[in-house]
A tleap script that builds the chain and sets N, CA, C and O, in Angstrom:
source leaprc.protein.ff14SB
mol = sequence {
  NMET THR ALA PRO THR PHE THR LEU ALA VAL
  GLU THR VAL ARG ILE GLY GLY THR PRO ARG
  THR ALA VAL SER VAL ALA GLY GLU VAL ASP
  VAL THR ASN ALA THR ASP PHE ARG THR ALA
  VAL GLU GLY VAL ASP GLY PRO HIE PRO LEU
  ILE VAL ASP LEU SER HIE LEU ARG TYR LEU
  ASP SER ALA GLY PHE ALA ALA LEU ASP GLN
  LEU LEU ALA ARG ARG ALA ALA VAL ILE VAL
  LEU ASP PRO ASN SER THR VAL HIE PRO ALA
  ALA MET LEU ALA GLY LEU PRO CYS HIE PRO
  THR VAL ASP ALA ALA VAL HIE ALA GLY ALA
  ALA PRO CGLY
}
set mol.1.N position { 0.867 -1.271 0.019 }
set mol.1.CA position { -0.057 0.134 0.112 }
set mol.1.C position { 0.691 1.081 -0.070 }
set mol.1.O position { 1.784 0.978 0.488 }
set mol.2.N position { 0.477 2.159 -0.767 }
set mol.2.CA position { 1.345 3.526 -0.996 }
set mol.2.C position { 0.594 4.486 0.033 }
set mol.2.O position { -0.579 4.406 0.398 }
set mol.3.N position { 1.477 5.330 0.376 }
set mol.3.CA position { 1.034 6.318 1.141 }
set mol.3.C position { 0.229 7.222 0.173 }
set mol.3.O position { 0.542 7.105 -1.012 }
set mol.4.N position { -0.917 8.249 0.522 }
set mol.4.CA position { -1.480 9.091 -0.041 }
set mol.4.C position { -0.656 10.245 -0.430 }
set mol.4.O position { 0.183 10.653 0.374 }
set mol.5.N position { -0.788 10.780 -1.495 }
set mol.5.CA position { 0.007 11.833 -1.981 }
set mol.5.C position { -0.747 12.823 -2.588 }
set mol.5.O position { -1.806 12.501 -3.128 }
set mol.6.N position { -0.381 13.963 -2.590 }
set mol.6.CA position { -0.872 15.220 -3.318 }
set mol.6.C position { 0.104 15.930 -4.089 }
set mol.6.O position { 1.266 15.834 -3.694 }
set mol.7.N position { -0.162 16.730 -5.266 }
set mol.7.CA position { 0.440 17.534 -6.056 }
set mol.7.C position { 0.009 18.897 -6.015 }
set mol.7.O position { -1.197 19.068 -5.834 }
set mol.8.N position { 0.820 20.013 -6.160 }
set mol.8.CA position { 0.374 21.395 -6.183 }
set mol.8.C position { 0.952 21.754 -7.671 }
set mol.8.O position { 2.039 21.394 -8.122 }
set mol.9.N position { 0.032 22.494 -8.275 }
set mol.9.CA position { 0.402 23.179 -9.538 }
set mol.9.C position { 0.290 24.702 -9.403 }
set mol.9.O position { -0.836 25.177 -9.254 }
set mol.10.N position { 1.053 25.277 -9.432 }
set mol.10.CA position { 1.059 26.852 -9.122 }
set mol.10.C position { 1.012 27.567 -10.349 }
set mol.10.O position { 1.797 27.175 -11.212 }
set mol.11.N position { 0.069 28.787 -10.702 }
set mol.11.CA position { 0.139 29.340 -11.861 }
set mol.11.C position { -0.362 30.808 -11.474 }
set mol.11.O position { -1.192 30.975 -10.580 }
set mol.12.N position { 0.216 31.899 -12.231 }
set mol.12.CA position { -0.441 33.295 -12.221 }
set mol.12.C position { -1.679 33.546 -13.064 }
set mol.12.O position { -1.648 33.464 -14.291 }
set mol.13.N position { -2.680 33.829 -12.428 }
set mol.13.CA position { -4.071 33.794 -13.512 }
set mol.13.C position { -4.034 35.479 -13.197 }
set mol.13.O position { -3.590 36.087 -12.223 }
set mol.14.N position { -4.635 35.917 -14.334 }
set mol.14.CA position { -5.110 37.310 -14.462 }
set mol.14.C position { -6.839 37.542 -14.542 }
set mol.14.O position { -7.406 37.362 -15.619 }
set mol.15.N position { -7.380 37.830 -13.686 }
set mol.15.CA position { -8.695 38.454 -13.747 }
set mol.15.C position { -8.748 39.770 -13.259 }
set mol.15.O position { -8.217 40.186 -12.228 }
set mol.16.N position { -9.630 40.586 -14.313 }
set mol.16.CA position { -9.813 42.001 -14.183 }
set mol.16.C position { -8.571 42.712 -14.082 }
set mol.16.O position { -8.548 43.791 -13.489 }
set mol.17.N position { -7.403 42.163 -14.663 }
set mol.17.CA position { -6.053 42.727 -14.800 }
set mol.17.C position { -5.170 42.683 -13.531 }
set mol.17.O position { -4.019 43.116 -13.485 }
set mol.18.N position { -5.797 42.149 -12.573 }
set mol.18.CA position { -5.056 41.951 -11.345 }
set mol.18.C position { -4.467 40.396 -11.425 }
set mol.18.O position { -5.231 39.435 -11.527 }
set mol.19.N position { -2.904 40.250 -11.360 }
set mol.19.CA position { -2.418 39.061 -11.102 }
set mol.19.C position { -2.722 38.476 -9.876 }
set mol.19.O position { -2.677 39.133 -8.837 }
set mol.20.N position { -3.103 37.008 -9.912 }
set mol.20.CA position { -3.286 36.278 -8.682 }
set mol.20.C position { -2.696 35.025 -8.834 }
set mol.20.O position { -2.531 34.506 -9.938 }
set mol.21.N position { -2.310 34.421 -7.583 }
set mol.21.CA position { -1.696 33.032 -7.569 }
set mol.21.C position { -2.729 32.331 -7.355 }
set mol.21.O position { -3.630 32.702 -6.604 }
set mol.22.N position { -2.729 31.148 -8.033 }
set mol.22.CA position { -3.834 30.087 -8.019 }
set mol.22.C position { -2.836 28.884 -7.779 }
set mol.22.O position { -1.736 28.795 -8.324 }
set mol.23.N position { -3.414 27.893 -6.811 }
set mol.23.CA position { -2.790 26.624 -6.595 }
set mol.23.C position { -3.894 25.668 -6.750 }
set mol.23.O position { -4.985 25.750 -6.186 }
set mol.24.N position { -3.488 24.697 -7.618 }
set mol.24.CA position { -4.241 23.595 -8.249 }
set mol.24.C position { -3.887 22.472 -7.373 }
set mol.24.O position { -2.672 22.279 -7.327 }
set mol.25.N position { -4.653 21.619 -6.614 }
set mol.25.CA position { -4.329 20.508 -5.811 }
set mol.25.C position { -5.048 19.391 -6.269 }
set mol.25.O position { -6.275 19.393 -6.361 }
set mol.26.N position { -4.119 18.153 -6.647 }
set mol.26.CA position { -4.558 16.887 -7.018 }
set mol.26.C position { -4.134 15.929 -6.137 }
set mol.26.O position { -3.100 16.102 -5.492 }
set mol.27.N position { -4.953 14.713 -6.004 }
set mol.27.CA position { -4.371 13.528 -5.305 }
set mol.27.C position { -5.361 13.478 -4.091 }
set mol.27.O position { -6.566 13.730 -4.121 }
set mol.28.N position { -4.500 13.051 -2.877 }
set mol.28.CA position { -5.156 12.826 -1.935 }
set mol.28.C position { -4.707 13.513 -0.715 }
set mol.28.O position { -3.478 13.449 -0.744 }
set mol.29.N position { -5.084 14.136 0.343 }
set mol.29.CA position { -4.778 14.580 1.602 }
set mol.29.C position { -5.516 14.171 2.877 }
set mol.29.O position { -6.657 14.565 3.116 }
set mol.30.N position { -4.884 13.440 3.610 }
set mol.30.CA position { -5.261 12.829 4.813 }
set mol.30.C position { -4.433 12.862 5.867 }
set mol.30.O position { -3.405 13.513 5.683 }
set mol.31.N position { -4.580 12.322 6.988 }
set mol.31.CA position { -3.734 12.738 8.222 }
set mol.31.C position { -2.334 12.059 8.032 }
set mol.31.O position { -1.558 12.360 8.939 }
set mol.32.N position { -1.812 11.215 7.079 }
set mol.32.CA position { -0.410 11.106 6.930 }
set mol.32.C position { 0.364 12.291 6.127 }
set mol.32.O position { 1.595 12.312 6.143 }
set mol.33.N position { -0.432 13.344 5.377 }
set mol.33.CA position { 0.218 14.318 4.876 }
set mol.33.C position { -0.277 15.684 4.889 }
set mol.33.O position { 0.306 16.622 4.345 }
set mol.34.N position { -1.532 15.777 5.621 }
set mol.34.CA position { -2.068 17.077 6.059 }
set mol.34.C position { -1.205 18.182 6.363 }
set mol.34.O position { -1.280 19.244 5.745 }
set mol.35.N position { -0.243 17.937 7.457 }
set mol.35.CA position { 0.601 18.960 7.775 }
set mol.35.C position { 1.364 19.316 6.548 }
set mol.35.O position { 1.398 20.511 6.255 }
set mol.36.N position { 2.047 18.368 5.706 }
set mol.36.CA position { 2.789 18.746 4.734 }
set mol.36.C position { 2.073 19.294 3.686 }
set mol.36.O position { 2.777 19.890 2.870 }
set mol.37.N position { 0.620 19.269 3.411 }
set mol.37.CA position { 0.011 19.956 2.615 }
set mol.37.C position { -0.174 21.400 2.936 }
set mol.37.O position { -0.148 22.301 2.097 }
set mol.38.N position { -0.397 21.576 4.444 }
set mol.38.CA position { -0.636 23.001 4.710 }
set mol.38.C position { 0.572 23.779 4.715 }
set mol.38.O position { 0.466 24.975 4.443 }
set mol.39.N position { 1.850 23.238 5.013 }
set mol.39.CA position { 3.218 23.834 4.784 }
set mol.39.C position { 3.515 24.100 3.526 }
set mol.39.O position { 4.241 25.032 3.181 }
set mol.40.N position { 2.889 23.174 2.655 }
set mol.40.CA position { 3.406 23.345 1.062 }
set mol.40.C position { 2.783 24.557 0.506 }
set mol.40.O position { 3.389 25.326 -0.240 }
set mol.41.N position { 1.247 24.756 0.976 }
set mol.41.CA position { 0.444 25.878 0.534 }
set mol.41.C position { 0.806 27.155 1.203 }
set mol.41.O position { 0.641 28.197 0.569 }
set mol.42.N position { 1.289 27.194 2.429 }
set mol.42.CA position { 1.684 28.094 2.989 }
set mol.42.C position { 2.965 28.970 2.267 }
set mol.42.O position { 3.083 30.195 2.279 }
set mol.43.N position { 3.882 27.981 1.638 }
set mol.43.CA position { 5.224 28.232 1.213 }
set mol.43.C position { 5.096 28.744 -0.121 }
set mol.43.O position { 6.127 29.194 -0.621 }
set mol.44.N position { 3.944 28.769 -0.864 }
set mol.44.CA position { 3.806 29.197 -2.228 }
set mol.44.C position { 4.057 30.762 -2.309 }
set mol.44.O position { 3.317 31.422 -1.580 }
set mol.45.N position { 4.661 31.224 -2.810 }
set mol.45.CA position { 4.930 32.723 -3.338 }
set mol.45.C position { 3.784 33.283 -4.156 }
set mol.45.O position { 3.127 32.790 -5.072 }
set mol.46.N position { 3.739 34.483 -3.541 }
set mol.46.CA position { 2.413 35.306 -4.097 }
set mol.46.C position { 1.741 35.921 -3.076 }
set mol.46.O position { 1.966 35.675 -1.891 }
set mol.47.N position { 0.726 36.904 -3.567 }
set mol.47.CA position { 0.110 37.621 -2.444 }
set mol.47.C position { -1.037 36.876 -1.925 }
set mol.47.O position { -1.745 36.248 -2.712 }
set mol.48.N position { -1.277 36.889 -0.698 }
set mol.48.CA position { -2.308 35.933 0.078 }
set mol.48.C position { -3.694 36.957 0.008 }
set mol.48.O position { -3.648 38.167 -0.214 }
set mol.49.N position { -4.618 36.356 0.192 }
set mol.49.CA position { -4.944 34.857 0.083 }
set mol.49.C position { -4.499 34.252 -1.135 }
set mol.49.O position { -4.552 34.880 -2.192 }
set mol.50.N position { -4.023 32.965 -1.062 }
set mol.50.CA position { -4.045 32.303 -2.559 }
set mol.50.C position { -5.346 31.879 -2.871 }
set mol.50.O position { -6.205 31.790 -1.994 }
set mol.51.N position { -5.609 31.551 -4.305 }
set mol.51.CA position { -6.621 30.830 -4.646 }
set mol.51.C position { -6.159 29.345 -4.626 }
set mol.51.O position { -5.172 29.053 -5.301 }
set mol.52.N position { -6.766 28.424 -3.935 }
set mol.52.CA position { -6.536 27.226 -3.770 }
set mol.52.C position { -7.698 26.207 -4.308 }
set mol.52.O position { -8.730 26.003 -3.668 }
set mol.53.N position { -7.430 25.654 -5.443 }
set mol.53.CA position { -8.468 25.005 -6.013 }
set mol.53.C position { -8.300 23.446 -5.660 }
set mol.53.O position { -7.243 22.816 -5.687 }
set mol.54.N position { -9.403 23.030 -5.369 }
set mol.54.CA position { -9.376 21.208 -4.588 }
set mol.54.C position { -10.279 20.604 -5.591 }
set mol.54.O position { -10.852 19.553 -5.303 }
set mol.55.N position { -10.437 21.093 -6.594 }
set mol.55.CA position { -11.388 20.331 -7.761 }
set mol.55.C position { -11.016 19.076 -8.085 }
set mol.55.O position { -11.843 18.191 -8.306 }
set mol.56.N position { -9.637 18.888 -8.143 }
set mol.56.CA position { -8.943 17.622 -8.404 }
set mol.56.C position { -8.662 16.599 -7.508 }
set mol.56.O position { -8.204 15.510 -7.853 }
set mol.57.N position { -8.941 16.938 -6.296 }
set mol.57.CA position { -8.581 16.073 -5.125 }
set mol.57.C position { -9.674 14.703 -5.321 }
set mol.57.O position { -10.851 14.839 -5.656 }
set mol.58.N position { -9.108 13.572 -5.077 }
set mol.58.CA position { -9.853 12.594 -4.832 }
set mol.58.C position { -10.219 12.029 -3.581 }
set mol.58.O position { -11.104 11.187 -3.430 }
set mol.59.N position { -9.447 12.564 -2.611 }
set mol.59.CA position { -9.892 12.015 -1.094 }
set mol.59.C position { -9.311 13.381 -0.312 }
set mol.59.O position { -8.355 14.055 -0.696 }
set mol.60.N position { -10.016 13.587 0.716 }
set mol.60.CA position { -9.925 14.596 1.863 }
set mol.60.C position { -10.579 14.033 3.087 }
set mol.60.O position { -11.768 13.719 3.150 }
set mol.61.N position { -9.656 13.928 4.105 }
set mol.61.CA position { -10.235 13.494 5.386 }
set mol.61.C position { -10.228 14.603 6.414 }
set mol.61.O position { -9.838 15.727 6.099 }
set mol.62.N position { -10.679 14.300 7.722 }
set mol.62.CA position { -10.868 15.459 8.652 }
set mol.62.C position { -9.623 15.965 8.790 }
set mol.62.O position { -9.591 17.186 8.938 }
set mol.63.N position { -8.485 15.338 8.787 }
set mol.63.CA position { -6.962 16.008 9.051 }
set mol.63.C position { -6.968 17.018 7.815 }
set mol.63.O position { -6.660 18.196 7.995 }
set mol.64.N position { -7.300 16.565 6.637 }
set mol.64.CA position { -7.226 17.732 5.566 }
set mol.64.C position { -8.174 18.895 5.663 }
set mol.64.O position { -7.936 20.032 5.254 }
set mol.65.N position { -9.371 18.448 6.302 }
set mol.65.CA position { -10.295 19.675 6.399 }
set mol.65.C position { -9.814 20.580 7.374 }
set mol.65.O position { -10.099 21.767 7.218 }
set mol.66.N position { -8.992 20.166 8.559 }
set mol.66.CA position { -8.489 20.903 9.613 }
set mol.66.C position { -7.396 21.735 9.258 }
set mol.66.O position { -7.240 22.875 9.695 }
set mol.67.N position { -6.509 21.053 8.322 }
set mol.67.CA position { -5.336 22.105 7.551 }
set mol.67.C position { -6.157 23.001 6.785 }
set mol.67.O position { -5.871 24.192 6.910 }
set mol.68.N position { -6.958 22.755 6.143 }
set mol.68.CA position { -7.930 23.983 5.331 }
set mol.68.C position { -8.333 24.958 6.395 }
set mol.68.O position { -7.953 26.122 6.268 }
set mol.69.N position { -9.106 24.594 7.495 }
set mol.69.CA position { -9.633 25.496 8.327 }
set mol.69.C position { -8.384 26.312 8.722 }
set mol.69.O position { -8.516 27.535 8.764 }
set mol.70.N position { -7.339 25.837 8.980 }
set mol.70.CA position { -5.809 26.667 9.702 }
set mol.70.C position { -5.764 27.838 8.463 }
set mol.70.O position { -5.859 29.051 8.644 }
set mol.71.N position { -5.605 27.195 7.254 }
set mol.71.CA position { -5.371 27.972 5.962 }
set mol.71.C position { -6.312 29.095 6.124 }
set mol.71.O position { -5.825 30.209 6.320 }
set mol.72.N position { -7.473 28.972 6.074 }
set mol.72.CA position { -8.662 29.918 6.041 }
set mol.72.C position { -8.501 30.780 7.438 }
set mol.72.O position { -8.402 32.002 7.326 }
set mol.73.N position { -8.476 30.271 8.562 }
set mol.73.CA position { -8.068 31.025 9.593 }
set mol.73.C position { -6.923 32.142 9.499 }
set mol.73.O position { -6.987 33.223 10.085 }
set mol.74.N position { -6.076 31.810 8.842 }
set mol.74.CA position { -4.926 32.752 8.770 }
set mol.74.C position { -5.073 33.707 7.397 }
set mol.74.O position { -4.221 34.510 7.019 }
set mol.75.N position { -6.149 33.475 6.845 }
set mol.75.CA position { -6.665 34.114 5.432 }
set mol.75.C position { -5.208 34.075 4.596 }
set mol.75.O position { -4.674 35.068 4.102 }
set mol.76.N position { -4.715 32.779 4.551 }
set mol.76.CA position { -3.865 32.470 3.514 }
set mol.76.C position { -4.356 31.675 2.355 }
set mol.76.O position { -3.573 31.252 1.504 }
set mol.77.N position { -5.749 31.447 2.303 }
set mol.77.CA position { -6.163 30.454 0.963 }
set mol.77.C position { -7.888 31.213 1.187 }
set mol.77.O position { -8.439 31.657 2.194 }
set mol.78.N position { -8.309 31.105 -0.128 }
set mol.78.CA position { -9.520 31.173 -0.565 }
set mol.78.C position { -9.783 29.825 -1.180 }
set mol.78.O position { -8.928 29.501 -2.004 }
set mol.79.N position { -10.906 28.823 -0.954 }
set mol.79.CA position { -10.930 27.619 -1.498 }
set mol.79.C position { -11.846 27.814 -2.840 }
set mol.79.O position { -12.696 28.696 -2.968 }
set mol.80.N position { -11.528 26.870 -3.767 }
set mol.80.CA position { -12.533 26.702 -4.941 }
set mol.80.C position { -12.573 25.293 -5.014 }
set mol.80.O position { -11.613 24.532 -4.894 }
set mol.81.N position { -13.850 24.977 -5.238 }
set mol.81.CA position { -14.137 23.393 -5.192 }
set mol.81.C position { -15.461 23.309 -6.307 }
set mol.81.O position { -16.611 23.647 -6.031 }
set mol.82.N position { -14.997 22.774 -7.623 }
set mol.82.CA position { -16.167 22.603 -8.438 }
set mol.82.C position { -17.015 21.645 -7.674 }
set mol.82.O position { -16.564 20.818 -6.881 }
set mol.83.N position { -18.506 21.841 -8.018 }
set mol.83.CA position { -19.680 21.277 -7.297 }
set mol.83.C position { -19.668 19.859 -7.964 }
set mol.83.O position { -20.398 19.067 -7.369 }
set mol.84.N position { -19.113 19.420 -8.894 }
set mol.84.CA position { -19.163 18.100 -9.341 }
set mol.84.C position { -17.825 17.111 -8.916 }
set mol.84.O position { -17.743 15.918 -9.211 }
set mol.85.N position { -16.880 17.830 -8.216 }
set mol.85.CA position { -15.837 17.173 -7.323 }
set mol.85.C position { -16.161 16.239 -6.575 }
set mol.85.O position { -17.098 16.383 -5.790 }
set mol.86.N position { -15.495 15.141 -6.649 }
set mol.86.CA position { -15.391 13.852 -5.516 }
set mol.86.C position { -15.486 14.172 -4.089 }
set mol.86.O position { -16.197 13.470 -3.371 }
set mol.87.N position { -14.854 15.138 -3.624 }
set mol.87.CA position { -14.806 15.742 -2.306 }
set mol.87.C position { -15.813 16.901 -2.093 }
set mol.87.O position { -15.816 17.454 -0.993 }
set mol.88.N position { -16.776 17.361 -3.182 }
set mol.88.CA position { -17.818 18.406 -2.764 }
set mol.88.C position { -18.817 17.847 -1.741 }
set mol.88.O position { -19.070 18.589 -0.792 }
set mol.89.N position { -19.378 16.740 -1.785 }
set mol.89.CA position { -20.246 16.571 -0.695 }
set mol.89.C position { -19.913 16.462 0.521 }
set mol.89.O position { -20.717 16.780 1.397 }
set mol.90.N position { -18.641 15.983 0.830 }
set mol.90.CA position { -18.094 16.109 2.421 }
set mol.90.C position { -17.685 17.509 2.516 }
set mol.90.O position { -17.741 17.919 3.675 }
set mol.91.N position { -17.272 18.409 1.617 }
set mol.91.CA position { -16.823 19.710 1.921 }
set mol.91.C position { -18.337 20.474 2.295 }
set mol.91.O position { -18.365 21.280 3.225 }
set mol.92.N position { -19.440 20.202 1.602 }
set mol.92.CA position { -20.446 20.813 1.942 }
set mol.92.C position { -21.142 20.287 3.385 }
set mol.92.O position { -21.752 21.141 4.029 }
set mol.93.N position { -21.085 19.126 3.837 }
set mol.93.CA position { -21.429 18.646 5.349 }
set mol.93.C position { -20.619 19.406 6.146 }
set mol.93.O position { -21.075 19.979 7.135 }
set mol.94.N position { -19.333 19.484 5.790 }
set mol.94.CA position { -18.265 20.236 6.898 }
set mol.94.C position { -18.486 21.677 6.738 }
set mol.94.O position { -17.793 22.448 7.402 }
set mol.95.N position { -19.375 22.125 5.932 }
set mol.95.CA position { -19.490 23.667 6.114 }
set mol.95.C position { -18.149 24.437 5.396 }
set mol.95.O position { -17.928 25.614 5.680 }
set mol.96.N position { -17.565 23.947 4.768 }
set mol.96.CA position { -16.308 24.475 4.081 }
set mol.96.C position { -16.390 25.688 3.231 }
set mol.96.O position { -16.467 25.385 2.040 }
set mol.97.N position { -16.398 26.864 3.442 }
set mol.97.CA position { -16.515 27.937 2.563 }
set mol.97.C position { -15.733 27.893 1.125 }
set mol.97.O position { -14.517 28.081 1.095 }
set mol.98.N position { -16.423 27.658 0.032 }
set mol.98.CA position { -15.832 27.658 -1.212 }
set mol.98.C position { -16.571 28.293 -2.293 }
set mol.98.O position { -17.735 28.685 -2.215 }
set mol.99.N position { -15.806 28.366 -3.311 }
set mol.99.CA position { -16.289 28.821 -4.463 }
set mol.99.C position { -16.418 27.888 -5.563 }
set mol.99.O position { -15.657 26.922 -5.501 }
set mol.100.N position { -17.307 27.957 -6.690 }
set mol.100.CA position { -17.380 26.866 -7.773 }
set mol.100.C position { -15.986 27.286 -8.691 }
set mol.100.O position { -15.348 26.300 -9.061 }
set mol.101.N position { -15.547 28.344 -9.021 }
set mol.101.CA position { -14.633 28.546 -9.900 }
set mol.101.C position { -13.461 29.518 -9.590 }
set mol.101.O position { -13.694 30.221 -8.606 }
set mol.102.N position { -12.438 29.702 -10.096 }
set mol.102.CA position { -11.621 30.846 -9.716 }
set mol.102.C position { -11.985 32.138 -9.872 }
set mol.102.O position { -11.672 33.081 -9.145 }
set mol.103.N position { -12.874 32.153 -11.159 }
set mol.103.CA position { -13.302 33.524 -11.538 }
set mol.103.C position { -14.314 33.778 -10.348 }
set mol.103.O position { -14.137 34.842 -9.755 }
set mol.104.N position { -15.263 33.037 -9.939 }
set mol.104.CA position { -16.373 33.324 -9.042 }
set mol.104.C position { -15.408 33.735 -7.763 }
set mol.104.O position { -15.652 34.846 -7.291 }
set mol.105.N position { -14.515 33.100 -7.242 }
set mol.105.CA position { -13.628 33.501 -6.007 }
set mol.105.C position { -13.159 34.798 -6.032 }
set mol.105.O position { -13.211 35.507 -5.026 }
set mol.106.N position { -12.587 35.277 -7.357 }
set mol.106.CA position { -12.152 36.618 -7.290 }
set mol.106.C position { -13.107 37.432 -7.210 }
set mol.106.O position { -13.078 38.298 -6.336 }
set mol.107.N position { -14.175 37.339 -8.107 }
set mol.107.CA position { -15.393 38.447 -8.061 }
set mol.107.C position { -16.063 38.503 -6.690 }
set mol.107.O position { -16.687 39.511 -6.361 }
set mol.108.N position { -15.953 37.452 -5.885 }
set mol.108.CA position { -16.715 37.188 -4.738 }
set mol.108.C position { -15.955 38.264 -3.549 }
set mol.108.O position { -16.378 38.363 -2.397 }
set mol.109.N position { -14.820 38.989 -4.057 }
set mol.109.CA position { -14.096 39.715 -3.278 }
set mol.109.C position { -12.864 39.051 -2.550 }
set mol.109.O position { -12.439 39.576 -1.521 }
set mol.110.N position { -12.302 37.950 -3.038 }
set mol.110.CA position { -11.221 37.395 -2.750 }
set mol.110.C position { -9.836 38.085 -3.097 }
set mol.110.O position { -8.855 37.636 -3.690 }
set mol.111.N position { -10.068 39.252 -2.564 }
set mol.111.CA position { -8.834 40.025 -3.269 }
set mol.111.C position { -7.467 39.871 -2.287 }
set mol.111.O position { -7.601 39.752 -1.069 }
set mol.112.N position { -6.416 39.881 -2.798 }
set mol.112.CA position { -5.172 39.796 -2.166 }
set mol.112.C position { -5.032 40.876 -0.985 }
set mol.112.O position { -5.214 42.085 -1.128 }
set mol.113.N position { -4.683 40.235 0.189 }
set mol.113.CA position { -4.309 41.175 1.213 }
set mol.113.C position { -3.066 41.699 1.455 }
set mol.113.O position { -2.901 42.499 2.376 }
savepdb mol mol.pdb
quit
């Protein structure tokens, strides 16, 4: 059995002329790597809050949700989660504040701080 892993893809997006840093997360985040996930997101260069797109995650457990809560509490991230994502139902049950697209997150006022 292999340990759950995640990957981060970082890109600069321009919406309304303002460059923003978007981080796309894929794979799995659970108790074995949630701290590494939080540290990796916090270490991404760019104005905060970062736009963190979780739409490509296959799995997210309670430790992953706790890591996201910490990022949100520090205003380090704004969460994007496609409504068709595998983890969307759990995110809704957990009350995770998220936007359906990067564009929606920016237009909802997720401006860099």
